C-alpha angles and dihedrals in degrees: 000000000000119000127162090216111092117277106200118226121229088251092055093048090047089053090054090046093050091050090051092049089052090052092048094048100039105030103020131196125275116231112194093197119090095212091054089056090049091052093050092046092050088055095051101260118151112247133188112184104308094340119104120200119204132198122214090246091056093049094046091050089055092047091054091069098045112101121236092214136016141170125245108209118221125205084241099057091206089066099051113126139208122227123196143039105028096348123093140170135210112224126186130249123295138209105008116152096195141052116227111226127218091247093057096261129116136224135186113276119243138196088260087062090049090051090049092054090050087054092049091051091049092053095042123110090192107044110076103190138031116243137222125234089007081164130006103240112223096193098068131062111279090219092063103021090107089064092055092046093048091050092052092045091053101039104036096045132037097201121102112282141210117252133232115262096162092119140341089270090047090056090049089051090051092052093045093050091048088050091053090049093051096042103257142336094287093053090045090053090049091050092059120212112358098172141029119219129198116236113186126196119225103238131256101043102313142109119203120231090249094054097041092046092049091048091053093050095046094045091051088055091047092242116151121253134194107220101205141178125201107191121178103215110231094020117044091012143022119302092236118078093224088056089050089052092053093047097045090045090056092050094046094047090049091055093045090051091054092049092052092047089054094047119358109223097025108148115256133176123212104230145183143159094173114155144156132294113237100241092208098054105019089232131125114269115206100163091063127108090244090069091057091046089055091045091057093045092047092054090051094048090050090054088048086064094036091243133134113257137221133200139153122276128193096021126164142158091217119111096210131048092253136127093292091052092048095047097046093043094048090051094052095039095049092044090054094049096043092045092057101252109168103199110040106190121188090032093148139028109011122138134168101023093304095317097113145022118218124203090206094049090046089062093043092050090045090057089049090053089056091048091051092050087056092044093058095040109118115251114242106239097173120132089251092054094047091045100188091183092062091048089051091049093053089046127168116354096358129129135239101203095096097039114122091237091056090054090046096052104026093106099041111030098071131046112259115206121234098214107334108122121259098155122117117253094266092050092046091051092047091052091056102277091257123180114234092255090053090050088050091054089056091044091053095063090049092051095048091046091053094051117120121189109243115241116269129173108265092221090054093049090047091050091050091050091048091051091051092048090050092049093048090052091048106033 
């Protein structure tokens, strides 16, 4: 297949791999979690203080047990999803402390906002999984906010969800709540992975105690983890993108190795949202072309190791759902999907380089996800689809509007927009001449009003609430 974006040769990917192996063996990776060091030591890894050194043989042995594809089981079995190989999922935004307002302002995010995004995910035909920390709610205690978010993710939506990796205890809470939902540890184990949690390295070449501890707990429970690196080229990593690839590859492989040592076969996703530092401001730029270049390269490196991949989706530096936001987000989202990324996080809602979630942009990005699904859908080139006999029958100068096949396929053959404008100018003016963000504001109230809470066993919901109350009383 021809693509003007760079397709790495095996030799080029091997060069990145070799550079990463040299970093792992000569420099090592610091793990600021005592048990992680104990696990590495018990498996014969060389350790100096908190630094773990890895040989290529040790890394390759770990990679042998990591699956290339796995299922994430939803509490509604019809909504379970596959991640890896040819299967991919769109997942909403993550980690924003603010809500972007329709007038261009911002306000602190609340649990009501989190609940609303759970409802939007539940009613979405484009977003495949519920998130975690879609916003950081400022009106609940930060020590126990993960409990409230997990409860909403589980109860308000019956799609698969992202887990809580905020701390080792947060990971344990995630596993315990999932166990309650599935009816006990044995049934949870039989269900396989029911959540995917985001484990981030601390660049360069470190893992915090919270992340390493969470990874150990989640791997023990056979819950899937994204092992991700977010390097800011020119600041927390090299200024060249190839140098970034080598550094992030070393960090990701180190995390994957730990997960496989804890539980061989535990599902892991090779992840990155590394990008460039804006040399004028010193800030992270995620709407830049370099991010999409790294997205494409990350997907290729993941396939080099036969692993599922993760990248960001609808990412932008804009603070308003305007033309800049649409253009930057469409570039990153389409690059991720077309490059074969399997777990596309931040697919909907993000503004301002992760600083805010926008209801309006969530709906706009959601529509773009649907468009991209259509874009990558294989064209049917069967004889029946081409239908030469019909084309002959219409002949020269004829028309196809009244052909039986046109009537048969008129509602299904082409993508029909949800609320993106396709009216002519007169029709658009007559309908109020609304910008797309204004149309999204109107659409939002309709979506939330149409939400219906998915059925959940009352005893399970009560048990989840009791667990949260107990944890809040004994933090």
